[in-house]
C-alpha positions in Angstrom: 0.2 0.1 -0.1 2.8 2.5 0.9 4.8 1.6 -2.0 1.8 2.3 -4.7 1.0 5.3 -2.8 4.8 6.4 -3.1 4.7 5.5 -6.8 1.7 7.9 -7.5 2.9 10.7 -5.5 6.0 10.7 -7.4 4.1 10.6 -11.3 2.1 13.5 -9.9 5.0 15.4 -9.1 6.7 14.4 -12.0 3.7 15.3 -14.1 3.5 19.1 -12.4 7.2 19.7 -12.9 6.3 18.6 -17.0 3.3 21.5 -16.7 5.5 24.0 -14.6 8.2 23.9 -16.8 6.2 24.0 -20.2 4.4 27.2 -18.3 7.3 28.8 -17.6 9.4 28.3 -20.8 6.7 28.1 -23.6 3.5 29.1 -22.6 4.3 32.0 -20.5 7.2 33.7 -23.4 4.8 33.1 -26.1 1.9 34.8 -24.1 4.0 37.9 -23.3 5.1 38.4 -26.9 1.6 38.5 -28.2 0.7 40.9 -25.7 3.7 43.0 -26.4 3.4 42.5 -30.0 -0.4 43.4 -29.6 0.3 46.6 -27.2 2.8 48.1 -29.8 1.9 47.4 -33.4 -1.9 46.4 -33.6 -4.6 48.5 -34.0 -6.7 49.2 -31.1 -9.4 51.6 -32.2 -12.3 51.7 -34.5 -10.6 53.3 -37.3 -7.3 50.7 -36.9 -5.4 53.8 -35.9 -2.5 53.8 -33.3 -0.2 56.6 -32.6 2.6 57.0 -34.9 0.4 55.1 -37.7 0.0 57.0 -41.2 -2.9 56.1 -43.9 -0.7 54.8 -46.7 -0.7 52.1 -49.2 0.5 48.6 -48.0 -0.4 46.3 -51.0 -0.2 46.3 -54.7 -2.8 44.1 -56.7 -3.0 44.2 -60.2 -3.7 48.0 -61.1 -5.2 49.0 -57.5 -3.5 49.3 -54.0 -4.9 48.5 -50.8 -4.7 51.0 -47.8 -4.5 51.1 -43.9 -2.9 52.5 -41.2 0.8 51.5 -41.2 3.7 52.5 -39.3 6.0 54.4 -42.1 9.5 52.7 -42.3 11.2 55.3 -41.0 9.3 54.7 -37.5 10.2 51.0 -37.7 12.9 51.4 -35.3 11.0 53.4 -32.6 8.3 50.6 -32.7 11.0 48.0 -32.3 12.7 49.4 -29.2 9.2 49.8 -27.8 8.7 46.3 -28.3 12.0 45.2 -26.6 11.2 47.8 -23.9 7.9 45.8 -23.3 9.5 42.5 -23.5 12.0 43.6 -20.7 9.0 45.4 -18.4 7.3 42.1 -18.7 10.4 39.8 -17.7 11.3 38.3 -20.8 14.5 39.6 -21.3 
């Protein structure tokens, strides 16, 4: 009886350790990256505008351009810095 209990205890402990490691090294970093990306690059308002974005053509199809709110190429470095800062603030880097 005691050996059976100890066997179940160690299996449960091992499984909890695996789940904890998966959470800490896989799930948590991916969620932090998603949140930071959404915070810095996504469109959070009704008109898909965020600070620093400009209305410009982003895709050419045939003879037509598609337009949207985008970060201009000269501001991408600033966005990358904000993204890195978000990762650092949330404890990923």
